[in-house]
TITI-961906 format. One record per residue (C-alpha): residue number from 1; x, y, z. Coordinates in nm, 2 decimals, always signed. Layout:
+-----+--------+--------+--------+
| pos |      x |      y |      z |
+-----+--------+--------+--------+
| NUM |      X |      Y |      Z |
...
+-----+--------+--------+--------+
This chain:
+-----+--------+--------+--------+
| pos |      x |      y |      z |
+-----+--------+--------+--------+
|   1 |  +4.72 |  -7.15 |  -8.90 |
|   2 |  +4.74 |  -6.87 |  -8.65 |
|   3 |  +4.45 |  -6.83 |  -8.42 |
|   4 |  +4.31 |  -6.60 |  -8.15 |
|   5 |  +4.03 |  -6.68 |  -7.92 |
|   6 |  +3.72 |  -6.46 |  -7.92 |
|   7 |  +3.82 |  -6.34 |  -7.58 |
|   8 |  +4.17 |  -6.24 |  -7.71 |
|   9 |  +4.01 |  -6.05 |  -8.00 |
|  10 |  +3.77 |  -5.88 |  -7.75 |
|  11 |  +4.06 |  -5.79 |  -7.52 |
|  12 |  +4.26 |  -5.63 |  -7.81 |
|  13 |  +3.96 |  -5.43 |  -7.92 |
|  14 |  +3.90 |  -5.31 |  -7.56 |
|  15 |  +4.27 |  -5.20 |  -7.54 |
|  16 |  +4.20 |  -4.98 |  -7.84 |
|  17 |  +4.41 |  -5.19 |  -8.08 |
|  18 |  +4.31 |  -5.15 |  -8.45 |
|  19 |  +4.23 |  -5.49 |  -8.59 |
|  20 |  +4.15 |  -5.56 |  -8.96 |
|  21 |  +3.85 |  -5.79 |  -8.91 |
|  22 |  +3.69 |  -5.96 |  -9.20 |
|  23 |  +3.35 |  -6.13 |  -9.13 |
|  24 |  +3.29 |  -6.40 |  -9.39 |
|  25 |  +2.93 |  -6.49 |  -9.28 |
|  26 |  +2.63 |  -6.44 |  -9.50 |
|  27 |  +2.45 |  -6.10 |  -9.51 |
|  28 |  +2.16 |  -6.20 |  -9.28 |
|  29 |  +2.40 |  -6.33 |  -9.02 |
|  30 |  +2.60 |  -6.00 |  -9.02 |
|  31 |  +2.28 |  -5.79 |  -9.00 |
|  32 |  +2.17 |  -5.98 |  -8.69 |
|  33 |  +2.50 |  -5.92 |  -8.50 |
|  34 |  +2.85 |  -5.80 |  -8.59 |
|  35 |  +3.16 |  -5.66 |  -8.44 |
|  36 |  +3.17 |  -5.28 |  -8.50 |
|  37 |  +3.41 |  -5.17 |  -8.77 |
|  38 |  +3.44 |  -5.51 |  -8.95 |
|  39 |  +3.47 |  -5.55 |  -9.33 |
|  40 |  +3.20 |  -5.79 |  -9.45 |
|  41 |  +3.30 |  -6.02 |  -9.74 |
|  42 |  +3.09 |  -6.34 |  -9.76 |
|  43 |  +3.31 |  -6.65 |  -9.79 |
|  44 |  +3.17 |  -6.73 | -10.14 |
|  45 |  +3.29 |  -6.39 | -10.27 |
|  46 |  +3.63 |  -6.38 | -10.09 |
|  47 |  +3.82 |  -6.52 | -10.39 |
|  48 |  +3.67 |  -6.25 | -10.62 |
|  49 |  +3.73 |  -5.97 | -10.37 |
|  50 |  +4.08 |  -6.04 | -10.24 |
|  51 |  +4.22 |  -5.77 | -10.47 |
|  52 |  +4.06 |  -5.52 | -10.22 |
|  53 |  +4.29 |  -5.64 |  -9.94 |
|  54 |  +4.64 |  -5.53 |  -9.86 |
|  55 |  +4.91 |  -5.80 |  -9.83 |
|  56 |  +5.11 |  -5.57 |  -9.59 |
|  57 |  +4.82 |  -5.59 |  -9.33 |
|  58 |  +4.72 |  -5.87 |  -9.10 |
|  59 |  +4.36 |  -5.98 |  -9.11 |
|  60 |  +4.15 |  -6.15 |  -8.84 |
|  61 |  +3.89 |  -6.37 |  -9.00 |
|  62 |  +3.55 |  -6.42 |  -8.83 |
|  63 |  +3.24 |  -6.64 |  -8.90 |
|  64 |  +2.98 |  -6.80 |  -8.68 |
|  65 |  +3.18 |  -7.08 |  -8.52 |
|  66 |  +3.53 |  -7.07 |  -8.68 |
|  67 |  +3.49 |  -7.32 |  -8.97 |
|  68 |  +3.43 |  -7.08 |  -9.26 |
|  69 |  +3.68 |  -6.83 |  -9.13 |
|  70 |  +3.93 |  -7.12 |  -9.12 |
|  71 |  +3.87 |  -7.19 |  -9.48 |
|  72 |  +3.90 |  -6.82 |  -9.56 |
|  73 |  +4.24 |  -6.82 |  -9.38 |
|  74 |  +4.36 |  -7.11 |  -9.59 |
|  75 |  +4.25 |  -6.94 |  -9.91 |
|  76 |  +4.41 |  -6.60 |  -9.82 |
|  77 |  +4.72 |  -6.76 |  -9.68 |
|  78 |  +4.77 |  -6.95 | -10.01 |
|  79 |  +4.77 |  -6.61 | -10.19 |
|  80 |  +5.03 |  -6.46 |  -9.95 |
|  81 |  +4.81 |  -6.28 |  -9.70 |
|  82 |  +4.88 |  -6.26 |  -9.33 |
|  83 |  +4.57 |  -6.40 |  -9.16 |
|  84 |  +4.45 |  -6.51 |  -8.81 |
|  85 |  +4.14 |  -6.72 |  -8.75 |
|  86 |  +3.91 |  -6.61 |  -8.46 |
|  87 |  +3.85 |  -6.95 |  -8.29 |
|  88 |  +3.50 |  -7.01 |  -8.18 |
|  89 |  +3.36 |  -6.73 |  -8.41 |
|  90 |  +3.07 |  -6.51 |  -8.31 |
|  91 |  +2.92 |  -6.79 |  -8.11 |
|  92 |  +3.21 |  -6.74 |  -7.86 |
|  93 |  +3.24 |  -6.36 |  -7.89 |
|  94 |  +3.10 |  -6.17 |  -7.59 |
|  95 |  +3.23 |  -5.82 |  -7.67 |
|  96 |  +3.05 |  -5.52 |  -7.81 |
|  97 |  +2.84 |  -5.58 |  -8.12 |
|  98 |  +2.59 |  -5.39 |  -8.33 |
+-----+--------+--------+--------+
C-alpha cells in the first residue's frame, strides 16, 4: 500500500498541489477538526459511495491515526482505485485545519 506521512501531505498542500483527500472518520471527528477541501465519506459508507469516485484520480485516505484509512485503501484498491494512505492520520497532521 502506498503511503505518505502527514508531513508529506502538509508539504504538498503548502506547495499548492491539488490532492483528492477523503476523510473516513465519523461525523463528529470531522466536525472537530479537518483538512480544508476534503471529501468526507465515513468508512462504514465507503463501499456504498465508491460510485461517486473517479478511478482516473488518485485519492489520499485520512482518518485519526491511519488504521481506518488503511482499511479504506484496501477496499478501494480491490476495486481498482488509486489510493494512498496518510500514515499517522490526523493525530500526526500539523497543517492548516478548519
